[in-house]
Jmol script that loads the backbone (N, CA, C; Angstrom):
load data "model"
ATOM      1  N   ARG A   1     -48.292  61.536  10.965  1.00  0.00           N
ATOM      2  CA  ARG A   1     -47.757  61.009   9.732  1.00  0.00           C
ATOM      3  C   ARG A   1     -46.244  61.166   9.754  1.00  0.00           C
ATOM      4  N   THR A   2     -45.548  60.190   9.254  1.00  0.00           N
ATOM      5  CA  THR A   2     -44.087  60.226   9.184  1.00  0.00           C
ATOM      6  C   THR A   2     -43.661  60.526   7.755  1.00  0.00           C
ATOM      7  N   LEU A   3     -42.730  61.431   7.622  1.00  0.00           N
ATOM      8  CA  LEU A   3     -42.196  61.788   6.320  1.00  0.00           C
ATOM      9  C   LEU A   3     -40.684  61.599   6.374  1.00  0.00           C
ATOM     10  N   VAL A   4     -40.167  60.742   5.521  1.00  0.00           N
ATOM     11  CA  VAL A   4     -38.728  60.492   5.474  1.00  0.00           C
ATOM     12  C   VAL A   4     -38.113  61.483   4.491  1.00  0.00           C
ATOM     13  N   ILE A   5     -37.150  62.265   4.986  1.00  0.00           N
ATOM     14  CA  ILE A   5     -36.480  63.247   4.134  1.00  0.00           C
ATOM     15  C   ILE A   5     -34.972  63.063   4.261  1.00  0.00           C
ATOM     16  N   PRO A   6     -34.223  63.470   3.234  1.00  0.00           N
ATOM     17  CA  PRO A   6     -32.773  63.318   3.282  1.00  0.00           C
ATOM     18  C   PRO A   6     -32.164  64.231   4.351  1.00  0.00           C
ATOM     19  N   PRO A   7     -30.996  63.855   4.870  1.00  0.00           N
ATOM     20  CA  PRO A   7     -30.355  64.629   5.940  1.00  0.00           C
ATOM     21  C   PRO A   7     -30.174  66.115   5.621  1.00  0.00           C
ATOM     22  N   PHE A   8     -29.794  66.452   4.381  1.00  0.00           N
ATOM     23  CA  PHE A   8     -29.580  67.865   4.059  1.00  0.00           C
ATOM     24  C   PHE A   8     -30.875  68.656   4.189  1.00  0.00           C
ATOM     25  N   LEU A   9     -31.994  68.037   3.824  1.00  0.00           N
ATOM     26  CA  LEU A   9     -33.280  68.714   3.925  1.00  0.00           C
ATOM     27  C   LEU A   9     -33.712  68.835   5.386  1.00  0.00           C
ATOM     28  N   ALA A  10     -33.430  67.817   6.178  1.00  0.00           N
ATOM     29  CA  ALA A  10     -33.735  67.875   7.615  1.00  0.00           C
ATOM     30  C   ALA A  10     -32.968  69.021   8.268  1.00  0.00           C
ATOM     31  N   GLU A  11     -31.730  69.207   7.849  1.00  0.00           N
ATOM     32  CA  GLU A  11     -30.911  70.296   8.387  1.00  0.00           C
ATOM     33  C   GLU A  11     -31.488  71.658   8.003  1.00  0.00           C
ATOM     34  N   LEU A  12     -31.891  71.802   6.745  1.00  0.00           N
ATOM     35  CA  LEU A  12     -32.506  73.055   6.297  1.00  0.00           C
ATOM     36  C   LEU A  12     -33.815  73.321   7.034  1.00  0.00           C
ATOM     37  N   LEU A  13     -34.605  72.286   7.225  1.00  0.00           N
ATOM     38  CA  LEU A  13     -35.876  72.419   7.932  1.00  0.00           C
ATOM     39  C   LEU A  13     -35.648  72.849   9.380  1.00  0.00           C
ATOM     40  N   GLU A  14     -34.665  72.260  10.012  1.00  0.00           N
ATOM     41  CA  GLU A  14     -34.351  72.619  11.398  1.00  0.00           C
ATOM     42  C   GLU A  14     -33.956  74.092  11.497  1.00  0.00           C
ATOM     43  N   ARG A  15     -33.119  74.552  10.578  1.00  0.00           N
ATOM     44  CA  ARG A  15     -32.720  75.967  10.578  1.00  0.00           C
ATOM     45  C   ARG A  15     -33.912  76.877  10.320  1.00  0.00           C
ATOM     46  N   HIS A  16     -34.784  76.450   9.408  1.00  0.00           N
ATOM     47  CA  HIS A  16     -35.970  77.253   9.100  1.00  0.00           C
ATOM     48  C   HIS A  16     -36.864  77.378  10.333  1.00  0.00           C
ATOM     49  N   LEU A  17     -37.097  76.281  11.025  1.00  0.00           N
ATOM     50  CA  LEU A  17     -37.949  76.309  12.220  1.00  0.00           C
ATOM     51  C   LEU A  17     -37.330  77.157  13.331  1.00  0.00           C
ATOM     52  N   GLU A  18     -36.017  77.187  13.409  1.00  0.00           N
ATOM     53  CA  GLU A  18     -35.342  78.016  14.411  1.00  0.00           C
ATOM     54  C   GLU A  18     -35.416  79.500  14.070  1.00  0.00           C
ATOM     55  N   SER A  19     -35.757  79.829  12.822  1.00  0.00           N
ATOM     56  CA  SER A  19     -35.777  81.225  12.384  1.00  0.00           C
ATOM     57  C   SER A  19     -37.034  81.976  12.810  1.00  0.00           C
ATOM     58  N   HIS A  20     -38.026  81.269  13.331  1.00  0.00           N
ATOM     59  CA  HIS A  20     -39.248  81.938  13.790  1.00  0.00           C
ATOM     60  C   HIS A  20     -39.812  81.227  15.013  1.00  0.00           C
ATOM     61  N   ASP A  21     -40.725  81.908  15.687  1.00  0.00           N
ATOM     62  CA  ASP A  21     -41.277  81.396  16.949  1.00  0.00           C
ATOM     63  C   ASP A  21     -42.581  80.636  16.765  1.00  0.00           C
ATOM     64  N   ASN A  22     -42.776  79.995  15.648  1.00  0.00           N
ATOM     65  CA  ASN A  22     -44.019  79.291  15.374  1.00  0.00           C
ATOM     66  C   ASN A  22     -43.701  77.819  15.153  1.00  0.00           C
ATOM     67  N   GLU A  23     -44.543  76.933  15.648  1.00  0.00           N
ATOM     68  CA  GLU A  23     -44.300  75.496  15.454  1.00  0.00           C
ATOM     69  C   GLU A  23     -44.644  75.040  14.038  1.00  0.00           C
ATOM     70  N   LEU A  24     -45.366  75.876  13.294  1.00  0.00           N
ATOM     71  CA  LEU A  24     -45.708  75.541  11.911  1.00  0.00           C
ATOM     72  C   LEU A  24     -44.499  75.785  11.012  1.00  0.00           C
ATOM     73  N   VAL A  25     -44.302  74.921  10.047  1.00  0.00           N
ATOM     74  CA  VAL A  25     -43.181  75.089   9.119  1.00  0.00           C
ATOM     75  C   VAL A  25     -43.395  76.330   8.267  1.00  0.00           C
ATOM     76  N   PHE A  26     -44.576  76.469   7.698  1.00  0.00           N
ATOM     77  CA  PHE A  26     -44.905  77.613   6.861  1.00  0.00           C
ATOM     78  C   PHE A  26     -46.199  78.241   7.360  1.00  0.00           C
ATOM     79  N   PRO A  27     -46.121  79.115   8.372  1.00  0.00           N
ATOM     80  CA  PRO A  27     -47.335  79.746   8.881  1.00  0.00           C
ATOM     81  C   PRO A  27     -47.851  80.807   7.910  1.00  0.00           C
ATOM     82  N   ALA A  28     -49.129  81.111   8.014  1.00  0.00           N
ATOM     83  CA  ALA A  28     -49.721  82.201   7.245  1.00  0.00           C
ATOM     84  C   ALA A  28     -49.162  83.523   7.765  1.00  0.00           C
ATOM     85  N   LEU A  29     -49.383  84.593   7.032  1.00  0.00           N
ATOM     86  CA  LEU A  29     -48.902  85.897   7.465  1.00  0.00           C
ATOM     87  C   LEU A  29     -49.453  86.268   8.833  1.00  0.00           C
ATOM     88  N   SER A  30     -50.635  85.756   9.165  1.00  0.00           N
ATOM     89  CA  SER A  30     -51.254  86.034  10.462  1.00  0.00           C
ATOM     90  C   SER A  30     -50.631  85.210  11.583  1.00  0.00           C
ATOM     91  N   GLY A  31     -49.804  84.218  11.229  1.00  0.00           N
ATOM     92  CA  GLY A  31     -49.170  83.363  12.223  1.00  0.00           C
ATOM     93  C   GLY A  31     -49.845  82.017  12.394  1.00  0.00           C
ATOM     94  N   GLY A  32     -51.060  81.871  11.903  1.00  0.00           N
ATOM     95  CA  GLY A  32     -51.786  80.608  12.010  1.00  0.00           C
ATOM     96  C   GLY A  32     -51.511  79.706  10.822  1.00  0.00           C
ATOM     97  N   PRO A  33     -52.279  78.626  10.704  1.00  0.00           N
ATOM     98  CA  PRO A  33     -52.092  77.719   9.568  1.00  0.00           C
ATOM     99  C   PRO A  33     -52.565  78.355   8.263  1.00  0.00           C
ATOM    100  N   LEU A  34     -51.982  77.916   7.157  1.00  0.00           N
ATOM    101  CA  LEU A  34     -52.428  78.368   5.842  1.00  0.00           C
ATOM    102  C   LEU A  34     -53.835  77.839   5.595  1.00  0.00           C
ATOM    103  N   LEU A  35     -54.710  78.692   5.116  1.00  0.00           N
ATOM    104  CA  LEU A  35     -56.076  78.269   4.819  1.00  0.00           C
ATOM    105  C   LEU A  35     -56.144  77.737   3.394  1.00  0.00           C
ATOM    106  N   THR A  36     -56.815  76.627   3.192  1.00  0.00           N
ATOM    107  CA  THR A  36     -56.914  76.054   1.847  1.00  0.00           C
ATOM    108  C   THR A  36     -57.651  76.989   0.900  1.00  0.00           C
ATOM    109  N   THR A  37     -58.581  77.784   1.417  1.00  0.00           N
ATOM    110  CA  THR A  37     -59.342  78.698   0.560  1.00  0.00           C
ATOM    111  C   THR A  37     -58.472  79.822   0.021  1.00  0.00           C
ATOM    112  N   ASP A  38     -57.386  80.123   0.687  1.00  0.00           N
ATOM    113  CA  ASP A  38     -56.519  81.230   0.330  1.00  0.00           C
ATOM    114  C   ASP A  38     -55.199  80.759  -0.282  1.00  0.00           C
ATOM    115  N   PHE A  39     -54.895  79.483  -0.155  1.00  0.00           N
ATOM    116  CA  PHE A  39     -53.582  78.966  -0.529  1.00  0.00           C
ATOM    117  C   PHE A  39     -53.257  79.192  -2.001  1.00  0.00           C
ATOM    118  N   HIS A  40     -54.157  78.834  -2.895  1.00  0.00           N
ATOM    119  CA  HIS A  40     -53.869  78.917  -4.327  1.00  0.00           C
ATOM    120  C   HIS A  40     -53.573  80.347  -4.762  1.00  0.00           C
ATOM    121  N   THR A  41     -54.439  81.271  -4.393  1.00  0.00           N
ATOM    122  CA  THR A  41     -54.285  82.657  -4.828  1.00  0.00           C
ATOM    123  C   THR A  41     -53.109  83.357  -4.160  1.00  0.00           C
ATOM    124  N   SER A  42     -53.001  83.213  -2.867  1.00  0.00           N
ATOM    125  CA  SER A  42     -51.998  83.983  -2.126  1.00  0.00           C
ATOM    126  C   SER A  42     -50.609  83.366  -2.112  1.00  0.00           C
ATOM    127  N   TYR A  43     -50.530  82.051  -2.257  1.00  0.00           N
ATOM    128  CA  TYR A  43     -49.233  81.397  -2.104  1.00  0.00           C
ATOM    129  C   TYR A  43     -48.792  80.628  -3.347  1.00  0.00           C
ATOM    130  N   TRP A  44     -49.612  79.693  -3.822  1.00  0.00           N
ATOM    131  CA  TRP A  44     -49.179  78.815  -4.908  1.00  0.00           C
ATOM    132  C   TRP A  44     -49.029  79.555  -6.232  1.00  0.00           C
ATOM    133  N   SER A  45     -49.975  80.382  -6.615  1.00  0.00           N
ATOM    134  CA  SER A  45     -49.892  81.091  -7.895  1.00  0.00           C
ATOM    135  C   SER A  45     -48.636  81.949  -8.011  1.00  0.00           C
ATOM    136  N   PRO A  46     -48.284  82.747  -6.983  1.00  0.00           N
ATOM    137  CA  PRO A  46     -47.046  83.519  -7.095  1.00  0.00           C
ATOM    138  C   PRO A  46     -45.799  82.643  -7.212  1.00  0.00           C
ATOM    139  N   VAL A  47     -45.780  81.516  -6.535  1.00  0.00           N
ATOM    140  CA  VAL A  47     -44.620  80.623  -6.628  1.00  0.00           C
ATOM    141  C   VAL A  47     -44.569  79.984  -8.008  1.00  0.00           C
ATOM    142  N   ARG A  48     -45.704  79.502  -8.482  1.00  0.00           N
ATOM    143  CA  ARG A  48     -45.753  78.811  -9.768  1.00  0.00           C
ATOM    144  C   ARG A  48     -45.463  79.747 -10.929  1.00  0.00           C
ATOM    145  N   GLY A  49     -46.082  80.917 -10.942  1.00  0.00           N
ATOM    146  CA  GLY A  49     -45.971  81.806 -12.091  1.00  0.00           C
ATOM    147  C   GLY A  49     -45.017  82.966 -11.925  1.00  0.00           C
ATOM    148  N   GLY A  50     -44.436  83.113 -10.749  1.00  0.00           N
ATOM    149  CA  GLY A  50     -43.565  84.251 -10.483  1.00  0.00           C
ATOM    150  C   GLY A  50     -44.379  85.424  -9.956  1.00  0.00           C
ATOM    151  N   ALA A  51     -43.718  86.337  -9.305  1.00  0.00           N
ATOM    152  CA  ALA A  51     -44.409  87.498  -8.751  1.00  0.00           C
ATOM    153  C   ALA A  51     -43.421  88.641  -8.591  1.00  0.00           C
ATOM    154  N   GLU A  52     -43.930  89.846  -8.742  1.00  0.00           N
ATOM    155  CA  GLU A  52     -43.121  91.040  -8.563  1.00  0.00           C
ATOM    156  C   GLU A  52     -42.879  91.275  -7.077  1.00  0.00           C
ATOM    157  N   ALA A  53     -41.867  92.053  -6.781  1.00  0.00           N
ATOM    158  CA  ALA A  53     -41.599  92.429  -5.391  1.00  0.00           C
ATOM    159  C   ALA A  53     -42.790  93.230  -4.868  1.00  0.00           C
ATOM    160  N   ARG A  54     -42.992  93.148  -3.578  1.00  0.00           N
ATOM    161  CA  ARG A  54     -44.119  93.847  -2.956  1.00  0.00           C
ATOM    162  C   ARG A  54     -43.604  94.494  -1.668  1.00  0.00           C
ATOM    163  N   ALA A  55     -43.979  95.751  -1.454  1.00  0.00           N
ATOM    164  CA  ALA A  55     -43.573  96.476  -0.248  1.00  0.00           C
ATOM    165  C   ALA A  55     -44.753  96.554   0.714  1.00  0.00           C
ATOM    166  N   GLY A  56     -44.499  97.092   1.870  1.00  0.00           N
ATOM    167  CA  GLY A  56     -45.576  97.296   2.831  1.00  0.00           C
ATOM    168  C   GLY A  56     -45.701  96.169   3.828  1.00  0.00           C
ATOM    169  N   ARG A  57     -46.891  96.056   4.393  1.00  0.00           N
ATOM    170  CA  ARG A  57     -47.140  95.080   5.457  1.00  0.00           C
ATOM    171  C   ARG A  57     -46.832  93.646   5.024  1.00  0.00           C
ATOM    172  N   TYR A  58     -47.186  93.300   3.795  1.00  0.00           N
ATOM    173  CA  TYR A  58     -46.966  91.943   3.289  1.00  0.00           C
ATOM    174  C   TYR A  58     -45.843  91.934   2.258  1.00  0.00           C
ATOM    175  N   ALA A  59     -44.742  92.571   2.612  1.00  0.00           N
ATOM    176  CA  ALA A  59     -43.607  92.695   1.696  1.00  0.00           C
ATOM    177  C   ALA A  59     -43.023  91.327   1.349  1.00  0.00           C
ATOM    178  N   ARG A  60     -42.512  91.238   0.131  1.00  0.00           N
ATOM    179  CA  ARG A  60     -41.800  90.033  -0.304  1.00  0.00           C
ATOM    180  C   ARG A  60     -40.867  90.428  -1.441  1.00  0.00           C
ATOM    181  N   GLU A  61     -39.844  89.645  -1.617  1.00  0.00           N
ATOM    182  CA  GLU A  61     -38.937  89.853  -2.739  1.00  0.00           C
ATOM    183  C   GLU A  61     -39.594  89.320  -4.003  1.00  0.00           C
ATOM    184  N   ALA A  62     -39.096  89.757  -5.157  1.00  0.00           N
ATOM    185  CA  ALA A  62     -39.597  89.232  -6.425  1.00  0.00           C
ATOM    186  C   ALA A  62     -39.295  87.737  -6.498  1.00  0.00           C
ATOM    187  N   MET A  63     -40.193  86.980  -7.129  1.00  0.00           N
ATOM    188  CA  MET A  63     -40.003  85.532  -7.276  1.00  0.00           C
ATOM    189  C   MET A  63     -40.019  85.167  -8.749  1.00  0.00           C
ATOM    190  N   LYS A  64     -39.050  84.362  -9.157  1.00  0.00           N
ATOM    191  CA  LYS A  64     -39.035  83.852 -10.526  1.00  0.00           C
ATOM    192  C   LYS A  64     -40.004  82.681 -10.617  1.00  0.00           C
ATOM    193  N   PRO A  65     -40.578  82.445 -11.803  1.00  0.00           N
ATOM    194  CA  PRO A  65     -41.471  81.294 -11.966  1.00  0.00           C
ATOM    195  C   PRO A  65     -40.728  79.975 -11.761  1.00  0.00           C
ATOM    196  N   VAL A  66     -41.429  78.959 -11.343  1.00  0.00           N
ATOM    197  CA  VAL A  66     -40.849  77.636 -11.090  1.00  0.00           C
ATOM    198  C   VAL A  66     -40.116  77.110 -12.322  1.00  0.00           C
ATOM    199  N   GLU A  67     -40.633  77.374 -13.510  1.00  0.00           N
ATOM    200  CA  GLU A  67     -40.024  76.857 -14.740  1.00  0.00           C
ATOM    201  C   GLU A  67     -38.569  77.290 -14.882  1.00  0.00           C
ATOM    202  N   VAL A  68     -38.220  78.457 -14.358  1.00  0.00           N
ATOM    203  CA  VAL A  68     -36.849  78.957 -14.437  1.00  0.00           C
ATOM    204  C   VAL A  68     -35.891  77.996 -13.737  1.00  0.00           C
ATOM    205  N   PHE A  69     -36.341  77.406 -12.644  1.00  0.00           N
ATOM    206  CA  PHE A  69     -35.485  76.517 -11.867  1.00  0.00           C
ATOM    207  C   PHE A  69     -35.471  75.091 -12.414  1.00  0.00           C
ATOM    208  N   ALA A  70     -36.414  74.763 -13.276  1.00  0.00           N
ATOM    209  CA  ALA A  70     -36.502  73.411 -13.824  1.00  0.00           C
ATOM    210  C   ALA A  70     -35.458  73.170 -14.910  1.00  0.00           C
ATOM    211  N   GLY A  71     -34.874  74.238 -15.423  1.00  0.00           N
ATOM    212  CA  GLY A  71     -33.831  74.088 -16.426  1.00  0.00           C
ATOM    213  C   GLY A  71     -34.419  74.181 -17.754  1.00  0.00           C
TER     214      GLY A  71
END
end "model"
wireframe off; spacefill off
backbone 0.3
color backbone group
């Protein structure tokens, strides 16, 4: 499938792909593809609703809810 994206986004994507050794744009924590059964709970809900910082093996910074960025 072909996806046409603006040059600035292509540049960001290229830098992102260079930042890790995986051919996937957004690999799962295990390094493989994101599983649809796990996507909503583990990935989409924290992005959509915000999430607190988490330490340990699956550490992440705190995330603000999407609405904050919508203005």
